[in-house]
C-alpha positions in Angstrom: -57.8 27.3 -46.0 -61.2 26.1 -47.6 -63.9 26.4 -45.4 -67.7 26.4 -45.4 -67.9 28.9 -42.6 -68.9 32.3 -43.2 -65.9 34.9 -44.5 -66.8 37.2 -41.7 -65.9 34.2 -39.2 -62.7 33.4 -41.2 -61.9 36.7 -40.9 -62.3 36.8 -37.5 -60.1 33.6 -36.7 -57.4 35.1 -38.6 -57.1 38.1 -36.3 -57.2 36.3 -33.3 -54.4 34.3 -34.7 -52.0 37.6 -35.1 -53.4 38.9 -32.0 -51.8 35.3 -30.3 -48.6 35.7 -32.4 -47.7 39.1 -30.7 -47.7 37.2 -27.4 -45.0 34.7 -29.0 -42.4 36.9 -27.5 -41.0 37.2 -23.8 -40.4 40.7 -24.0 -43.8 41.8 -25.4 -45.6 40.1 -22.7 -43.4 41.9 -19.9 -44.4 45.2 -21.8 -48.0 44.3 -21.5 -47.6 43.5 -17.8 -45.9 46.9 -17.1 -48.1 49.1 -19.2 -51.0 47.4 -17.4 -49.8 48.9 -14.1 -49.2 52.5 -15.6 -48.1 54.7 -18.9 -44.2 54.4 -19.3 -41.3 55.8 -21.5 -39.4 53.5 -23.7 -36.4 54.2 -21.6 -38.4 52.9 -18.4 -39.7 49.9 -20.4 -36.0 48.8 -22.0 -34.3 49.4 -18.6 -36.7 47.2 -16.6 -37.0 44.2 -19.0 -33.4 44.3 -19.9 -33.4 44.9 -23.4 -32.2 47.5 -26.0 -33.9 50.7 -26.7 -34.0 49.6 -30.2 -35.2 46.1 -29.8 -38.2 47.3 -27.4 -39.1 50.1 -30.0 -39.2 47.1 -32.4 -41.7 45.2 -30.3 -43.8 48.2 -29.6 -44.2 48.5 -33.2 -45.3 45.0 -33.5 -48.0 45.6 -30.5 -49.1 48.9 -31.9 -49.6 47.4 -35.5 -51.7 45.0 -33.8 -53.5 47.8 -32.0 -52.3 46.7 -28.4 -50.6 49.9 -27.4 -50.3 53.6 -28.2 -48.2 56.6 -27.4 -48.6 60.3 -26.5 -46.2 63.0 -26.4 -46.0 64.7 -23.2 -43.4 68.0 -23.2 -40.3 66.0 -23.8 -41.3 62.5 -23.2 -43.2 60.1 -25.4 -45.1 57.5 -23.2 -46.7 54.2 -24.1 -50.0 52.9 -22.7 -52.2 50.0 -23.5 -55.2 50.7 -25.9 -58.6 50.4 -24.4 -59.9 47.7 -26.2 -62.0 44.8 -25.6 -59.6 42.2 -26.9 -57.1 43.2 -24.5 -59.4 43.5 -21.8 -60.4 39.7 -22.1 -56.6 38.8 -22.9 -55.6 36.0 -20.5 -52.0 36.9 -20.4 -52.9 40.2 -19.0 -55.3 38.8 -16.5 -52.5 36.0 -15.4 -49.7 38.6 -14.6 -48.2 38.5 -11.3 -50.2 40.9 -9.1 -48.5 40.5 -6.0 -45.2 41.7 -7.2 -43.5 44.9 -8.0 -42.3 44.9 -11.3 -40.3 47.8 -11.0 -36.5 47.9 -11.2 -35.0 50.7 -9.1 -33.1 53.2 -11.0 -29.1 53.6 -9.7 
């Protein structure tokens, strides 16, 4: 792209495009909504969304690359949660999540 705009503005625009591409996948939007409620394990996320653990981990890797989610180990579990940053705070996908519905699936 040839532009007369400053390089830092072009770089910011490219970063925003990458950030928005993360949400071109339904599973990643659902992951974000679930993690907005509380930290969760991969098993919880995969079960609730209805995808394989492998598919979930692939999506989490994409989200981690874009600095949206992080993980931490607590005893024998790895928990995923939303990284606290300004981009995610103003994300319309997060602010438009269904707040009046429970996003939990009962474990049988």
